[in-house]
C-alpha positions as CSV (number, residue, x, y, z in Angstrom):
1,T,-16.4,23.8,-17.7
2,D,-19.2,24.6,-15.2
3,I,-18.6,22.2,-12.3
4,R,-21.5,21.5,-9.9
5,S,-21.2,19.4,-6.8
6,G,-24.0,17.3,-5.4
7,E,-25.9,14.1,-5.9
8,V,-28.0,13.6,-9.0
9,T,-31.4,12.8,-7.6
10,R,-33.4,12.6,-10.8
11,I,-32.6,12.5,-14.5
12,D,-34.9,12.4,-17.5
13,L,-33.4,10.9,-20.6
14,S,-36.7,10.6,-22.5
15,K,-36.3,13.9,-24.4
16,R,-33.7,16.5,-25.4
17,P,-32.4,18.4,-23.8
18,F,-31.9,15.9,-21.0
19,E,-33.0,17.2,-17.6
20,V,-30.8,16.6,-14.5
21,E,-31.8,17.4,-10.9
22,I,-29.1,17.8,-8.3
23,D,-29.9,17.4,-4.6
24,G,-33.6,17.6,-5.2
25,S,-33.6,21.1,-6.5
26,T,-31.0,22.5,-9.0
27,E,-32.1,21.5,-12.5
28,L,-29.7,21.5,-15.4
29,T,-30.3,20.7,-19.1
30,A,-27.8,19.1,-21.4
31,Q,-27.7,17.7,-24.9
32,A,-25.4,14.9,-23.8
33,V,-24.9,13.0,-20.5
34,I,-21.8,10.9,-19.8
35,I,-22.7,8.2,-17.3
36,A,-19.7,7.5,-15.1
37,T,-21.3,6.5,-11.9
38,G,-18.9,3.7,-11.0
39,A,-19.8,0.8,-8.7
40,R,-19.8,0.0,-5.0
41,A,-18.4,-3.1,-3.4
42,K,-20.8,-5.9,-2.4
43,Y,-20.9,-6.7,1.3
44,L,-22.1,-9.9,3.0
45,G,-24.9,-8.0,4.7
46,L,-23.6,-8.5,8.3
47,D,-24.4,-5.7,10.8
48,D,-20.8,-6.1,11.9
49,E,-19.5,-4.9,8.5
50,K,-20.9,-1.5,9.2
51,K,-19.8,-1.5,12.9
52,Y,-16.2,-2.1,11.9
53,A,-16.1,0.0,8.7
54,G,-12.8,1.9,8.7
55,M,-11.8,0.0,11.8
56,G,-10.9,-3.3,10.2
57,V,-13.4,-3.8,7.4
58,S,-12.5,-2.8,3.9
59,A,-13.4,-3.6,0.3
60,C,-10.0,-2.4,-1.1
61,A,-6.8,-4.1,-0.3
62,T,-4.7,-1.8,-2.4
63,C,-6.3,1.2,-0.6
64,D,-6.0,-0.1,3.0
65,G,-3.6,-3.0,3.0
66,F,-0.6,-1.0,4.2
67,F,-2.5,-0.5,7.6
68,Y,-2.1,-4.2,8.2
69,R,1.6,-4.6,7.6
70,G,2.9,-7.5,9.7
71,R,-0.7,-8.3,11.0
72,T,-3.3,-11.0,10.3
73,V,-6.1,-10.4,7.8
74,A,-8.9,-12.3,6.0
75,V,-10.2,-11.9,2.4
76,V,-13.7,-13.1,1.5
77,G,-14.2,-14.5,-2.0
78,G,-13.1,-17.2,-4.4
79,G,-12.6,-15.4,-7.7
80,D,-9.7,-13.6,-9.4
81,T,-10.3,-10.4,-7.4
82,A,-10.2,-12.2,-4.1
83,C,-7.1,-14.2,-5.0
84,E,-5.4,-11.0,-6.3
85,E,-6.2,-9.2,-3.0
86,A,-5.1,-12.1,-0.9
87,Y,-1.8,-12.3,-2.8
88,Y,-1.2,-8.6,-2.6
89,L,-1.9,-8.6,1.2
90,S,0.4,-11.7,1.7
91,N,3.3,-9.4,0.8
92,L,2.3,-7.0,3.6
93,A,0.6,-9.1,6.2
94,Q,2.1,-11.8,8.4
95,K,-0.9,-14.1,7.7
96,V,-3.8,-14.1,5.2
97,Y,-6.9,-16.2,5.5
98,L,-8.9,-16.6,2.2
99,I,-12.5,-17.4,3.2
100,V,-14.2,-19.3,0.3
101,R,-17.8,-20.5,0.6
102,K,-17.4,-23.2,-2.0
103,D,-15.0,-26.1,-2.1
104,Y,-13.0,-24.6,-5.0
105,L,-11.7,-21.3,-6.3
106,R,-13.3,-19.7,-9.3
107,A,-10.1,-17.8,-10.1
108,S,-8.0,-18.5,-13.1
109,K,-5.5,-21.4,-12.8
110,V,-2.6,-18.9,-12.6
111,M,-4.1,-17.0,-9.7
112,Q,-5.1,-20.3,-7.9
113,K,-1.5,-21.5,-8.1
114,R,-0.1,-18.2,-7.0
115,V,-2.3,-18.2,-3.9
116,M,-1.9,-21.9,-3.1
117,D,1.9,-21.6,-3.4
118,K,2.1,-18.7,-0.9
119,D,3.2,-19.9,2.5
120,N,1.4,-17.3,4.5
121,I,-2.0,-17.7,2.8
122,T,-4.4,-20.3,4.4
123,I,-7.5,-21.1,2.3
124,L,-10.6,-21.9,4.3
125,F,-12.9,-23.8,1.8
126,N,-16.6,-24.4,2.5
127,T,-16.6,-21.6,5.0
128,N,-19.0,-18.7,5.6
129,T,-18.6,-15.7,7.8
130,L,-21.3,-15.5,10.6
131,G,-20.1,-12.3,12.2
132,L,-17.2,-10.1,13.3
133,F,-16.1,-9.3,16.8
134,G,-13.9,-6.9,18.7
135,S,-14.1,-4.2,21.3
136,E,-13.2,-0.9,19.6
137,F,-11.5,-2.3,16.5
138,L,-12.0,-5.6,14.6
139,E,-10.3,-8.5,16.5
140,G,-11.8,-11.5,14.8
141,A,-14.4,-13.3,12.8
142,H,-17.0,-16.0,13.7
143,L,-16.9,-18.6,10.9
144,V,-18.9,-21.8,10.0
145,E,-17.5,-24.6,7.9
146,H,-19.5,-27.2,6.0
147,V,-22.9,-25.5,6.6
148,G,-25.8,-27.9,6.7
149,T,-23.8,-31.1,6.8
150,D,-22.9,-33.5,9.5
151,K,-19.4,-31.9,9.4
152,E,-20.6,-28.4,10.3
153,R,-18.2,-26.7,12.6
154,K,-18.3,-23.2,14.1
155,F,-15.0,-21.5,15.0
156,D,-13.3,-18.1,15.4
157,I,-10.2,-16.7,13.8
158,N,-8.3,-13.7,15.2
159,I,-7.8,-11.1,12.5
160,D,-7.0,-7.4,12.4
161,G,-8.4,-6.8,8.9
162,F,-11.4,-8.2,6.9
163,F,-11.4,-7.5,3.2
164,L,-14.4,-8.2,1.0
165,A,-13.8,-9.3,-2.6
166,I,-17.1,-10.7,-3.7
167,G,-18.0,-8.3,-6.5
168,H,-19.5,-4.9,-7.1
169,N,-22.9,-3.4,-7.8
170,P,-23.1,-0.7,-10.4
171,N,-24.4,2.7,-9.3
172,T,-27.1,2.8,-12.1
173,E,-30.4,2.6,-10.2
174,I,-31.3,6.2,-11.3
175,F,-31.1,5.1,-14.9
176,K,-33.4,2.0,-14.6
177,G,-36.1,2.2,-17.3
178,Q,-34.2,4.9,-19.2
179,V,-31.2,3.1,-20.6
180,D,-30.6,-0.6,-21.3
181,L,-29.1,-2.4,-18.3
182,D,-28.1,-6.0,-18.0
183,A,-29.3,-8.4,-15.3
184,Q,-26.6,-7.1,-12.9
185,G,-27.4,-3.5,-13.6
186,Y,-24.5,-2.6,-15.9
């Protein structure tokens, strides 16, 4: 095996052998290409997510959850992944907020029950995150409940960790127009 390190910056799958460019210069040819580019977590798009990356913001509870043992955290999302992450964190953290923008969970009934039955998980339905705050490390989140209604209310929660569980984007942009991709890019 000839192992090369770098980022694939161009690939031509229109003819054989396939042509692969690494870091804008090194070109390789191959009769077969295995696409194993993975996916990256979706973020809300808040500037604060970048500011506190690695200092309170994470997209992987199983990777970073142990840093928050006995502390207070929040998970954003309402599907199975968000509920699984909230449940996992509830066994480490003192308190877990599950921030759900809708008035219901999209998770399976089993996961919904598991989360709702856990004493240290508080579900914040109809709630969006406006921003995060803290001096050096994350200290809390600015939230808004019931957006656009006469019940709209802005409030803050104090948290040490903020976990995103709102899905993933596949790393397939470089293959667009060369292989069939679905609407999400898989």
